[in-house]
N, C-alpha and C positions, 0 to 999 in steps of 0.2 A: 339285457345280455345282447352282445351282441351273438351275431349267429354266421354261420357258413354259411354266402349261400352261390349260385351260377351269375352266370355273371347278364345275362338274358334281358332285357330291359335296356342295361346302359349301351350296350355298343359305342356309340359315339364315342365316350368315356372309357371303356376299358380297354384293355392294351390287349391284352395274351391272357389264355387261359388258367390262368394260376385265382386260384378260388377266391371272392372277394372276403370278406371280414363285413358286417355291417349291423349297423343297430339304429333305431331311432333317435336322432340329436335335440335338442333346441340351439332353437338360432337367434344369436341374443339381437341383434342388430345389424339392416341392409335388405338391400332386394338383390336375393344373391343367385348370382342362377348355376344349373348343373356346373362340377368342375373347380365350383369355385374350393380354395385346401382351407382348412380351418384349422383354428388354434381352439383354446377351449381355458376355460380358469372355473376356478370354485366360488361361488358364492355367499358372504355368510349370513345375509337374510334372505328367508325368499316373500314372495307374496301369496297376495289370497288371489283366486280368482272371480271375472268381474262378472254379466251380463245386465244387460237391458232393455228394455222394448217401451216402443215408444208413444203413448195415446194420440191419439185422435177426440174429434167431435164435442157436440155437447152434452152434457150430463144427463142422464133422466133422472129427479130424485123417484129415491120409495125402489129402483131397482138395483140389481144385483149384478155383479163383479165378481168370481174366480177366480186367483193367481195360486194353480198349484206347483212346488216344484221340488221334484225325485217326487211327486206320489201321494209330497203333504198340501194340505190346500187351506187357505184364507180365506172366506166369505164375507167381499165386503160391501153394503148395501149406500148407493148412492145418498149423498144428501142437500147435497146445490144446484145448481145449474154450471163451473165454474170450473174449465178444463184439471186445470195443474193444483187448486185446490182438492178435490177428490182426486187427482191423483197420488199427494201427498197426505190425503186420511188413505188410502192403499197400503202407501208405507209403513203409519204409523200401526194400521192391525197386521200387517206380518211379525211389527214388532212389538207386542203387546204380549202382558206375557205370560196372557195365555193359549198365544199363535205358536201352533204345533210347531214351527221353527223357527220361533225364540233359540238360542241357541245352536244353531246349524246356519243362519242366514241371518245378514241387517239389510233392509233396503234405504235408500235416501230415492235423494230425488232432484232432477236440472228443469225446472217447468214439468212439462206432460212426461217428463224423461222421467220411468218407475228401475234404477237399479241392485241388485241385487248380487250381495255377493256372499261368499262364504264367508264362513268365521275361522278356517284352519287354512292356512299358511299351504302348499302345495300343491300336486295336477293332479288330486282326484276331483281337485275340485271343478278341472274346466268338461268333466260330462255332466253337471249336472241341468236338468233337463224339468225346464220352465214353459207353460202350459196356459196360453188367460180366458178364459171363460168372460166372454163381456152380454149376450146371446141380447136383448133390448135394451140394455144401458145408454143407447146414444150414442158407446163407444167405441172408436177400432182399436185395434191393439197392432203394431207392427209385426216385425218379424225379431226374433232376435237376435240380439249382435252382443256378442263377446267383446268386453270392454278390456279386461286386465287377461292373462295369459296367466293361472298360479302356477309356483315355484318354488318348490321344499327347501329347505333353509341347507344349504349346504349340494346344494346340484350341482352340475357342472353346465355352461353355458357353452356356445360354438358362435365365431366369427371368424369373417377373414384374419390371413393371418399376414402378422404388419413385421417387416425389420426392426421397424423405427419405435413400437406399440412402450407406453407405457411399463407395461405390464408385459414381466417377464414373461410370464406363463406360453401370450398368444406372441411371440419370435419363436415361436417354436410348430413346426405340422403336427394335426393330431391324425389329421381323418379326409377325403374328399369328401364334397356334396356330390349326392348325386342324384337330387329331384331340383326343380330352384325353389326357393323359397322365397315372400314375400316381408324379411319379417321390420319392416321399416316404421311400421305403427307400435307394435306389439311380437315378442318371442312365440314365437313358430316353430310348431316339431316338424321335421323332415329328415327323412333317411342321410346314410353319412356311411361310407368304405375306413375300416379302419386301418384294411389289409390290400394288398389287388394292386396287378398291373395297370396305369393308365395310359392314354394315351398325350405325348407331353406338350402334343402342343394345342389340345384339348382346359391345361391345365389352367385354372385361372390366376392369378393374385391380386395382389391391391397396389395401387397408386408407386409406381420407386420400384417393385422387384417384379421377377421374373423369373422362372424358373432356376436357370443357373444359380438366385439368391435359394434358395433350397435344396437340392438335390440330391450330396451328401445326407443333412437332413428326413428329409421326404425318405432316402433310403434305409435312415437309422429305424425308420418310425415305421416299416413294411411297408411303404406307399411304393409300388418302387415307377419310374416313368421310365418311356419306350417310345421309342422312334415312329412313327404313322409307318404301317403294315404298306 
């Protein structure tokens, strides 16, 4: 839900004392900087959150590895010295019918990378906590990495406003990004303002667009560009 806030922390962008109305939004694409003017559109199909852990080392047979997702643990006993084979076996243990993770998460592999995907679409899965305990198994578990950011069906996604966009809703400004957001490889969450006064020269538009392109639409949206004082 959008919230009213003071303008502290955004002094390079904000152009007056008019209270900001801000919210966290999902940036769909691009390496965007604070001050970027955003358009938005709804998504018809969501995505499932997915994270990964890459293993290295030489497995030691009969030793154990434990993978816990949101506190639900699966223990696997190593049976060979082949890294990729054992990572695949860990995934199979997670997917086993008797696994406490069955029906909640699904595991796949890519070589020595273990990927764990939430079984339901939406942002809730993005908070999944993965803890790998390797003990004396001969394995090393890398850092947990976000592979896919979960988005619910019908959620609103944001990207830079574009007067020539084939998506009509992206031709209309609806918010101003208040912090840098790199969505080059996946959707990211960032803070944006849906109402406020902004320094016109600090607003960022797509190639070929400018403040004059959207000045009237910005005002109608409650985003008021001003000359720097």
